[in-house]
VOTOR-880814 format. One line per field, with one value per atom (N, C-alpha, C): atom name; x, z, y. Coordinates in pm, whole numbers. Each point is the difference from the previous one (the first is absolute). Layout:
BEGIN
atom: (CA; ...) $
x: (X; ...) $
z: (Z; ...) $
y: (Y; ...) $
***
This chain:
BEGIN
atom: (N; CA; C; N; CA; C; N; CA; C; N; CA; C; N; CA; C; N; CA; C; N; CA; C; N; CA; C; N; CA; C; N; CA; C; N; CA; C; N; CA; C; N; CA; C; N; CA; C; N; CA; C; N; CA; C; N; CA; C; N; CA; C; N; CA; C; N; CA; C; N; CA; C; N; CA; C; N; CA; C; N; CA; C; N; CA; C; N; CA; C; N; CA; C; N; CA; C; N; CA; C; N; CA; C; N; CA; C; N; CA; C; N; CA; C; N; CA; C; N; CA; C; N; CA; C; N; CA; C; N; CA; C; N; CA; C; N; CA; C; N; CA; C; N; CA; C; N; CA; C; N; CA; C; N; CA; C; N; CA; C; N; CA; C; N; CA; C; N; CA; C; N; CA; C; N; CA; C; N; CA; C; N; CA; C; N; CA; C; N; CA; C; N; CA; C; N; CA; C; N; CA; C; N; CA; C; N; CA; C; N; CA; C; N; CA; C; N; CA; C; N; CA; C; N; CA; C; N; CA; C; N; CA; C; N; CA; C; N; CA; C; N; CA; C; N; CA; C; N; CA; C; N; CA; C; N; CA; C; N; CA; C; N; CA; C; N; CA; C; N; CA; C; N; CA; C; N; CA; C; N; CA; C; N; CA; C; N; CA; C; N; CA; C; N; CA; C; N; CA; C; N; CA; C; N; CA; C; N; CA; C; N; CA; C; N; CA; C; N; CA; C; N; CA; C; N; CA; C; N; CA; C; N; CA; C; N; CA; C; N; CA; C; N; CA; C; N; CA; C; N; CA; C; N; CA; C; N; CA; C; N; CA; C; N; CA; C; N; CA; C; N; CA; C; N; CA; C; N; CA; C; N; CA; C; N; CA; C; N; CA; C; N; CA; C; N; CA; C; N; CA; C; N; CA; C; N; CA; C; N; CA; C; N; CA; C; N; CA; C; N; CA; C; N; CA; C; N; CA; C; N; CA; C; N; CA; C; N; CA; C; N; CA; C; N; CA; C; N; CA; C; N; CA; C; N; CA; C; N; CA; C; N; CA; C; N; CA; C; N; CA; C; N; CA; C; N; CA; C; N; CA; C; N; CA; C; N; CA; C; N; CA; C; N; CA; C; N; CA; C; N; CA; C; N; CA; C; N; CA; C; N; CA; C; N; CA; C; N; CA; C; N; CA; C; N; CA; C; N; CA; C; N; CA; C; N; CA; C; N; CA; C; N; CA; C; N; CA; C; N; CA; C; N; CA; C; N; CA; C; N; CA; C; N; CA; C; N; CA; C; N; CA; C; N; CA; C; N; CA; C; N; CA; C; N; CA; C; N; CA; C; N; CA; C; N; CA; C; N; CA; C; N; CA; C; N; CA; C; N; CA; C; N; CA; C; N; CA; C; N; CA; C; N; CA; C; N; CA; C; N; CA; C; N; CA; C; N; CA; C; N; CA; C; N; CA; C; N; CA; C; N; CA; C; N; CA; C; N; CA; C; N; CA; C; N; CA; C; N; CA; C; N; CA; C; N; CA; C; N; CA; C; N; CA; C; N; CA; C; N; CA; C; N; CA; C; N; CA; C; N; CA; C; N; CA; C; N; CA; C; N; CA; C; N; CA; C; N; CA; C; N; CA; C; N; CA; C; N; CA; C; N; CA; C; N; CA; C; N; CA; C; N; CA; C; N; CA; C; N; CA; C; N; CA; C; N; CA; C; N; CA; C; N; CA; C; N; CA; C; N; CA; C; N; CA; C; N; CA; C; N; CA; C; N; CA; C; N; CA; C; N; CA; C; N; CA; C; N; CA; C; N; CA; C; N; CA; C; N; CA; C; N; CA; C; N; CA; C; N; CA; C; N; CA; C; N; CA; C; N; CA; C; N; CA; C; N; CA; C; N; CA; C; N; CA; C; N; CA; C; N; CA; C; N; CA; C; N; CA; C; N; CA; C; N; CA; C; N; CA; C; N; CA; C; N; CA; C; N; CA; C; N; CA; C; N; CA; C; N; CA; C; N; CA; C; N; CA; C; N; CA; C; N; CA; C; N; CA; C; N; CA; C; N; CA; C; N; CA; C; N; CA; C; N; CA; C; N; CA; C; N; CA; C; N; CA; C; N; CA; C; N; CA; C; N; CA; C; N; CA; C; N; CA; C; N; CA; C; N; CA; C; N; CA; C; N; CA; C; N; CA; C; N; CA; C; N; CA; C; N; CA; C) $
x: (-746; -11; 118; 85; 161; 6; -36; -5; -123; -102; -89; 65; 74; 20; 134; 110; 69; -47; -96; -79; -92; -24; -45; 84; 112; 141; 30; 19; 47; -80; -135; -121; 18; 20; -8; 143; 128; 103; 22; -97; 16; -128; -67; -126; 105; 66; 73; 105; 31; 99; -60; -121; -75; -63; -14; -42; 106; 49; 94; -44; 52; -30; 55; -100; 64; 28; 117; 84; -29; -24; 2; 81; 95; 120; 3; -45; -20; 141; 52; 122; -100; 101; -78; 135; -70; 122; -63; 70; -26; 4; -88; 26; 85; 18; 87; 123; 45; 117; 135; -88; 99; 21; -54; 11; 89; 85; 85; -68; 31; -13; 128; 21; 137; 26; 104; 43; -113; -60; -83; -137; -21; -144; -65; 42; -59; -11; -105; 4; 29; 108; 73; 2; -67; -7; 104; 84; 112; -7; 51; 24; 93; 62; 116; -60; -87; -68; -8; -93; -66; 32; -53; -37; -131; -67; -123; -8; -8; 1; -124; -45; -132; 52; -65; 3; -108; -42; -114; 9; 122; 55; -100; -27; -61; -122; -100; -136; -138; -42; -79; 8; 134; 45; -10; 60; 34; 96; -86; 77; 88; 118; 108; 46; -15; 66; 103; 126; 107; 45; 26; 12; 166; 105; 129; 15; 18; 17; 148; 76; 114; 62; -96; 52; -3; 53; 20; -74; -117; -133; -127; -99; -91; -78; -78; -85; -144; -90; -131; -88; -56; -107; -106; -132; -78; -125; -17; -94; -152; -58; -118; 14; 79; 34; 63; 16; 34; -106; 32; -101; 47; -94; 33; -110; 26; -108; -6; -143; -6; -150; 34; -122; -52; 91; -65; -59; 11; -59; 137; -15; 106; -47; 79; -38; 109; -22; 73; 44; 111; 103; -81; -105; -46; 19; 86; 22; -129; -91; -89; 7; -42; 26; -140; 20; -120; 21; -107; -4; 27; 40; 1; -20; -73; 23; -7; 77; -22; 49; -75; -31; 86; 23; 97; -73; -39; -19; 83; 48; 80; -79; -2; -40; 138; -4; 86; 33; 43; -7; 142; 11; 111; 4; 99; -17; -168; -50; -130; -125; 53; -136; 11; -147; -50; 27; 95; 7; -29; -47; -59; 57; 38; 37; -31; 2; -47; 66; 3; 67; -61; -11; -57; 152; 22; 81; -60; 25; -72; 98; -44; 108; -56; 101; -29; 125; -56; 85; 10; 116; 37; 166; -38; 116; -18; 116; -39; -63; -89; -73; 85; 83; 123; 87; 72; 138; 98; 93; 79; 132; 103; 126; 90; 74; 142; 85; 90; 123; 118; 85; 85; 106; 15; 107; -57; -130; -69; -117; -54; -139; -96; -104; -141; -46; -69; -50; -159; -124; -136; -24; -78; -50; -167; -81; -112; -123; 45; -105; 39; -63; 18; -121; 83; -118; -105; 49; -97; -71; 36; -72; -72; -102; -68; -12; 59; 39; -100; -117; -81; -48; -10; -37; 135; 103; 90; 35; -94; -7; -68; -17; -48; 100; 136; 110; 75; 26; 105; 108; 64; 99; 99; 136; 101; 99; 50; 92; 150; 49; 156; 80; 143; 78; 69; -19; 49; 151; 121; 73; -20; 35; -2; 148; -57; 133; 89; -42; 61; 88; 26; 62; -57; -167; -55; -122; -73; -97; -158; -88; -116; -118; -85; -118; -114; -50; -100; -58; -143; -85; 38; -12; 39; -117; -21; -58; 78; -13; 79; -88; 54; -87; 74; -84; 71; -62; 45; -58; -185; 46; -184; -75; 38; -91; -17; 120; 8; -144; -20; -122; 36; 87; 70; 68; -38; 83; -39; 84; -57; 142; -39; 86; 32; 108; 31; 25; -85; 60; 19; 126; 28; 49; -63; 35; 117; 79; 119; 38; 65; 24; 112; 80; 91; -29; -93; -66; -177; -66; -140; -44; 28; -52; 57; 88; 90; -31; -79; -45; 70; 60; 21; -52; -41; -99; 93; -19; 59; -84; 5; -73; 70; -66; 91; -139; 5; -80; 61; -112; 52; -87; 16; -84; 41; -81; 45; 62; 95; 79; -17; -15; -11; -43; -56; -61; 34; 70; 29; -105; -36; -115; 99; 12; 85; -37; 52; -14; 126; 115; 128; 3; 59; 2; 133; -17; 85; 156; 38; 123; 47; -99; 33; 60; -27; 65; 163; 78; 150; 27; -85; -7; -138; 23; -128; -82; -149; -89; -71; 24; -54; 88; 125; 91; 22; -70; 26; -128; 62; -92; -139; 55; -99; -95; 12; -82; -109; -90; -99; -75; -65; -86; -118; -84; -108; -45; -42; 10; -145; -43; -115; 7; -55; 30; -23; 39; 0; -163; -50; -151; 16; -63; -34; -111; -81; -126; 28; 97; 20; 65; 87; 32; -85; -106; -108; -104; -10; -89; 78; 130; 85; -17; 12; 7; -169; -85; -133; -50; 107; -36; 56; 130; 77; -65; -78; -76; -106; -58; -135; 53; 121; 37; 39; -26; 21; 131; 81; 163; -40; 110; 9; 131; 50; 53; 13; -128; -57; 8; -17; -3; 126; 117; 102; 81; -11; 89; -57; -149; -30; -26; -72; -52; -126; -3; -98; 31; 107; 53; -22; -96; -50; -80; 2; -65; -66; -114; -69; 89; 63; 72; -71; -115; -114; -28; -27; -39; 71; 138; 107; 19; 23; 47; -105; -101; -115; 3; 98; 3; 131; 61; 119; -55; 127; -41; -17; -93; -88; 78; 128; 36; 154) $
z: (458; -66; -71; 19; -6; 118; 125; 95; -33; -46; 6; -116; -115; -90; 72; 79; 53; 91; 44; 117; -84; -108; -93; -57; -45; -64; 109; 124; 118; 6; -9; 23; -118; -102; -120; 30; -18; 29; 115; 110; 93; -37; -78; -44; -115; -75; -110; 41; 113; 87; 43; 38; 80; -124; -125; -105; -73; 50; -21; -30; -116; -2; 117; 45; 126; -51; 18; -30; 84; -21; 121; -58; 47; -20; 86; -62; 77; -35; 124; -22; -1; -61; 0; 36; 87; 24; -11; 50; -53; 120; 40; 102; 0; -166; -32; 0; 86; 54; -133; -92; -95; -116; 15; -63; 59; -113; 58; -75; 96; -28; -57; -125; -15; 12; -56; 59; -56; -100; -87; 43; 109; 18; -48; -125; -31; 79; -44; 53; -85; 30; -49; 66; -90; 23; -132; 79; -80; 7; -99; 20; -86; -11; -58; -167; -58; -122; -62; 102; -28; 105; 6; 52; -58; 78; 20; 102; -62; 94; -66; 121; -12; 49; -44; 14; -4; 52; 33; -14; -38; 8; -107; 33; -64; 71; -106; 49; -30; 97; -14; 16; 48; 34; -140; -106; -100; -1; 2; 50; -111; 2; -85; 41; -111; 23; -102; 59; -72; 34; -95; 2; -80; 27; -64; 21; -151; 14; 24; 76; 11; -64; -49; -78; -152; -43; -114; -118; 66; -69; -6; -68; -20; 153; 57; 122; -56; 49; -59; 128; -11; 100; -30; 82; -46; 97; -91; 49; 42; -46; -2; 136; 48; 115; 136; -47; 116; 38; 86; 75; 111; 17; 131; 71; 138; 104; 66; 40; 85; 117; 132; 67; -24; -60; -8; -141; -82; -128; -120; -80; -85; -138; -59; -130; -96; -101; -82; -116; -17; -136; -120; -35; -136; -127; -7; -121; -55; 92; -71; 82; -38; 75; 75; 132; 107; 110; 27; 168; 104; 112; 113; 131; 93; 122; 137; 82; 120; 144; 88; 116; 115; 78; 153; 138; 68; 127; 105; 129; 95; 129; 114; 133; 89; 115; 110; 104; 53; 147; 45; -16; 33; 122; 109; 121; 51; -11; 69; -89; -111; -74; -119; -32; -111; -146; -94; -117; -118; -86; -126; -135; -95; -102; -135; -121; -100; -147; -99; -141; -76; -136; -129; -94; -61; -121; -152; -78; -115; -129; -108; -133; -92; -103; -127; -32; -6; -19; -173; -57; -134; -39; 6; -23; -143; -46; -113; 15; -66; 50; -44; -109; -33; 106; 23; 94; -66; 102; -65; -3; -133; 5; 70; 55; 38; -35; -86; -74; 141; -26; 78; 55; 140; 16; -22; 16; -69; 130; -23; 61; -50; 75; -52; 77; -2; 72; -32; 103; -23; 93; -28; 81; 24; 29; 0; 51; 104; 29; 99; 37; 128; 113; 95; 136; 21; 6; 5; 146; 79; 119; 63; 66; 63; 137; 31; 156; 74; -55; 103; 136; -7; 136; 106; -42; 89; 123; -15; 96; 154; -34; 138; 103; -62; 89; -14; 119; 12; -85; -68; -36; 119; -13; 87; -58; 66; -36; -35; -88; -21; -74; 11; -82; -111; -105; -122; -59; -58; -61; -136; -51; -125; -62; -126; -103; -1; 133; -4; 135; 57; 110; 125; -16; 116; 37; 82; 44; 16; -9; 23; 59; 72; 59; -134; 28; -85; 85; -43; 94; -71; 81; -6; 77; -59; 46; -3; 95; -11; 16; -74; 7; 15; 66; -15; -71; -62; -67; 69; 124; 35; 4; -25; -7; -113; -98; -120; -74; -60; -81; -174; 5; -142; -11; -51; -18; -120; -58; -141; -36; -96; -51; -125; -47; -143; -13; -100; -18; -127; -29; -147; -13; -122; -67; -101; 16; -128; -27; -93; -32; -103; 3; -122; -94; 91; -64; 51; -92; 18; 117; -14; 109; 114; 39; 107; 26; 46; 52; 118; 16; 121; 39; 144; 34; 138; -21; 90; 61; 128; 59; 68; -6; 89; 59; 143; 89; -7; -9; 43; 110; 70; 65; 22; 42; -4; 188; 14; 107; 32; -63; 66; -98; 21; -94; 55; -100; 49; -107; 80; -41; 6; -154; 2; -105; -21; -124; -85; 64; -41; -146; -112; -112; 22; -81; 5; -19; -75; 1; 113; 71; 103; 136; 4; 91; 10; 72; 17; -110; 15; -118; -67; -160; -76; 8; 79; 29; -128; -114; -132; -61; 47; -50; 91; 108; 91; -28; -65; 10; 96; 107; 125; 20; -56; 18; -103; 20; -113; 65; -95; 59; -76; 65; -45; 33; -104; 25; 16; 108; -10; -51; -105; -41; 70; -10; 84; 2; 122; 22; -47; -113; -7; 45; 79; 42; 90; 101; 107; -86; -101; -63; -91; -2; -118; 102; 123; 98; 31; 15; 34; -83; -146; -146; 36; 17; -7; 126; 122; 121; -73; -27; -44; -79; -142; -103; 65; 109; 41; 106; 50; 82; -120; -107; -102; -41; 44; -74; -170; -74; -137; -22; 131; -1; -109; 1; -74; -155; -44; -129; -46; 57; 9; -29; 58; 29; -131; -10; -122; -104; -35; -97; -58; -138; -64; 12; 80; 2; 129; 68; 139; -28; 103; -44; 168; -19; 130; 68; 89; 36; 97; 50; 75; -98; -128; -99; -40; -16; -25; 55; 129; 121; 106; -69; 109; -20; -55; -8; 85; 70; 77; 110; 62; 108; 110; 98; 79; 159; 0; 149; -31) $
y: (4818; -75; -97; 44; -97; -74; 55; -83; -124; 43; -148; -60; 44; -119; -56; 32; -77; -104; 43; -98; -110; 41; -129; -68; 44; -68; -97; 50; -78; -132; 36; -115; -112; 50; -84; -90; 51; -64; -123; 31; -79; -120; 58; -127; -71; 50; -70; -118; 77; -95; -130; 16; -88; -92; 9; -72; -66; -85; -82; -147; -83; -147; -66; -84; -82; -162; -29; -132; -113; -114; -90; -116; -22; -104; -118; -96; -146; -83; -58; -74; -173; -66; -134; -100; -132; -63; -143; -104; -111; -107; -109; -74; -126; -33; -130; 22; -122; 19; -38; -41; -35; 116; 131; 102; 84; 59; 110; 144; 83; 144; 32; 45; 44; 174; 53; 106; 146; -32; 76; -43; -85; -20; -80; -77; -119; -143; -69; -105; -104; -76; -109; -137; -84; -157; -69; -67; -49; -145; -74; -140; -44; -152; -26; 41; -13; -2; 148; 88; 91; 112; 134; 56; 120; 28; 90; 128; 128; 100; 67; 70; 94; 143; 75; 155; 44; 126; 75; 155; 27; 170; 71; 119; 98; 11; 103; 32; -101; -71; -90; -133; -15; -147; -85; 44; -107; -102; -144; -115; -34; 19; -74; -145; -67; -144; -23; -47; -3; -155; -73; -143; -24; -44; -42; -166; -44; -127; -27; -93; -1; -111; -117; -114; 44; -130; 23; -96; 18; -60; 116; -10; 107; -20; 107; 16; 56; -41; 27; 93; 105; 30; -8; -92; -46; 112; 112; 101; -32; -125; -60; -43; -80; -53; 80; 143; 80; 129; 40; 85; 96; 139; 66; -56; -2; -24; 106; 36; 111; -24; -38; 4; -154; -92; -167; 7; 111; -11; -17; -98; -19; 91; 78; 66; -46; -83; -87; 138; -51; 59; -68; 29; -59; 32; 118; 42; 148; -8; 92; 140; 96; 115; 6; -32; 19; 107; 48; 58; -83; 44; -100; 130; -78; 60; -71; -3; -69; 111; -65; 84; -91; 59; -63; 98; -66; 52; -94; 109; -64; 81; -84; 37; -34; 103; -4; 61; -19; 99; 82; 87; 85; 87; -20; 64; -19; -122; 5; 53; 54; 70; -98; -15; -77; 80; -77; 69; -73; 77; -73; 78; -89; 114; -119; 61; -86; 72; -49; 46; -87; 97; -45; -20; -113; -7; -34; 83; 2; 24; -36; 32; -81; -21; -73; -92; -157; -60; -10; -18; -2; -82; -118; -106; -55; -37; -116; -117; -53; -145; -104; 10; -126; -19; -68; -24; 84; 87; 64; -80; 14; -86; 91; -48; 50; -71; 47; -78; -4; -146; -20; 144; 11; 129; 126; 22; 153; -16; 125; 36; 65; -12; 60; 108; 111; 88; 42; -32; 48; 98; 84; 51; -12; -88; -64; 77; 97; 84; 90; 105; 99; -27; 6; -40; 99; 110; 145; 4; -3; -41; 123; -4; 115; 8; 112; 1; 72; 41; 61; -21; -143; -58; -4; 48; -2; 87; 91; 89; -39; -132; -61; -45; 12; -11; 108; 92; 117; 15; 116; 5; 56; -34; 72; 53; 119; 71; -48; -7; -66; 95; 2; 89; -104; 71; -58; 97; -56; 63; 72; 118; 46; 22; 25; 0; 138; 63; 130; 3; -140; -4; 52; 30; 14; -101; 11; -93; 79; -81; 68; -106; 38; -95; -41; -133; -45; -88; -52; -68; -140; -85; -146; -102; -108; -143; -98; -83; -120; -112; -119; -105; -127; -112; -116; -102; -130; -73; -31; -4; -29; 114; 145; 89; 86; -50; 62; 34; 134; -6; -53; -33; -17; -153; -88; -121; -99; -27; -70; -106; -125; -99; 23; 4; -58; -137; -77; -137; -54; -41; -14; -156; -24; -119; -13; -87; 30; -160; -16; -143; -10; -101; -22; -114; -85; -125; 53; -9; 20; -103; -124; -113; 7; 108; 29; 163; 34; 156; 20; 126; 30; 160; -22; 98; 79; 135; 82; 111; 23; 82; 113; 111; 116; 75; 20; 78; 120; 113; 146; 48; 102; 113; 104; 100; 145; 15; 49; -2; 150; 102; 129; 82; 110; 118; 124; 79; 146; 77; 134; 100; 117; 91; 98; 75; 120; 60; -9; -36; -69; -58; 39; -89; -111; -104; -85; 57; 53; 47; 95; 47; 94; -87; -111; -93; -17; -56; -3; -109; -108; -134; 71; 5; -23; -94; 30; -88; -63; 74; -70; -89; -42; -87; -103; -52; -129; -105; -89; -141; -21; 27; -23; 103; 141; 127; 19; -11; 75; 154; 60; 127; 22; 36; 92; 135; 67; 146; 54; 92; 65; 122; 45; 129; 113; 94; 138; 32; 35; 43; 153; 55; 137; 45; -90; 92; 103; -41; 143; 106; -6; 105; 67; -87; 52; 103; -51; 76; 132; 7; 130; 98; -61; 107; 43; -72; 50; 106; -40; 84; 157; -14; 141; 53; -59; 69; 109; -94; 78; 108; 4; 95; 125; -4; 117; 5; -114; 13; -84; 32; -35; -104; -73; -74; -126; -58; -120; 55; 120; 30; 30; 55; 52; -142; -79; -134; -111; -1; -110; 80; 111; 87; -102; -13; -99; -143; -31; -176; 0; 46; -44; -123; -110; -107; -41; -87; -23; -132; 40; -116; -106; 57; -78; -130; 40; -116; -90; 71; -65; -110; 22; -74; -84; 12; -64; -177; -47; -158; -17; 92; -28; -93; -66; -91; 35; -17; 72; -54; -19; -27; 84) $
***
C-alpha cells in the first residue's frame, strides 16, 4: 500500500510541475529613426519644445504616454484629434470609455516555406475628452489603454529554442519567435496632436511593432533583468491548465487510493470546471 501511495505522490508531483502558468513576453521596437529607445526600454521622441515617451511595461501592454513641456508657456494635448491606429483603422481618443478591437494579418516566405500569422489587439480606450493642460517645465502621464493581444494564431510560425539569463547567475532555455517589420503579427501607431496655440496644432506619430516573442514559465522577476520593468516589453499570462492534474487525481482515486481525500478533504474543487475558460494553445 505504501508503495502505491509513493507512486501516486510521484505522479501528482510530476503533474503539478507541468501545471504552471505560461508567460508570453513581447518585445516592441519602432521603425522611426527619430525615436530613441532609452536604457529602460521607453520610446522617446524629443524636440526643442517637448518630449513624448511611450511605455508598455507590465501585463496586457498598458500604453503609458508621458509628455514633458520644455517651454515657459502652457502646452495642451488634444485627445479628440489623437488616435491609436491598428491595421489602417483609427481609434480616436474621444474621452469616452469604449472597447476597441483591431486585427493584423501577415504573409511571407521563410526558407522557401509559406508562412501566415495574424493577431488581434483589443482593449478599452479611456482618455479625458477635454484637452490636457501641461504647465511650463512640467509633465503629465496617461495610460489610455491596454493592448491585450491574442496570440492564439501565432502557432503557425514555429518557435525556436534560445537561452536567457536568470537572476540566479544561471541560464535556461525558452521558446522564441523573431519578427521583422514585414512579417510581424502586431504593429500599430500612436498619433498625438498637441498645441501651444489652438490655431497652430502639432502632430506626432510613433510606429511600433513586435520584434520577438518569448514563451516560458518564467516570471518577470526570474530573468537577469526584470522583464516587468522594461518599457519595450509586456507580457500576457496563460493560466495553468489543471485539466491534466484533475485527470491524474481521478485515475489515482479509481485505483483505490485516498490521496485525493487526504490532500483536499472537504475543500476539493472541480478544477475541470474552474479552468474550462483557459486558453487553448
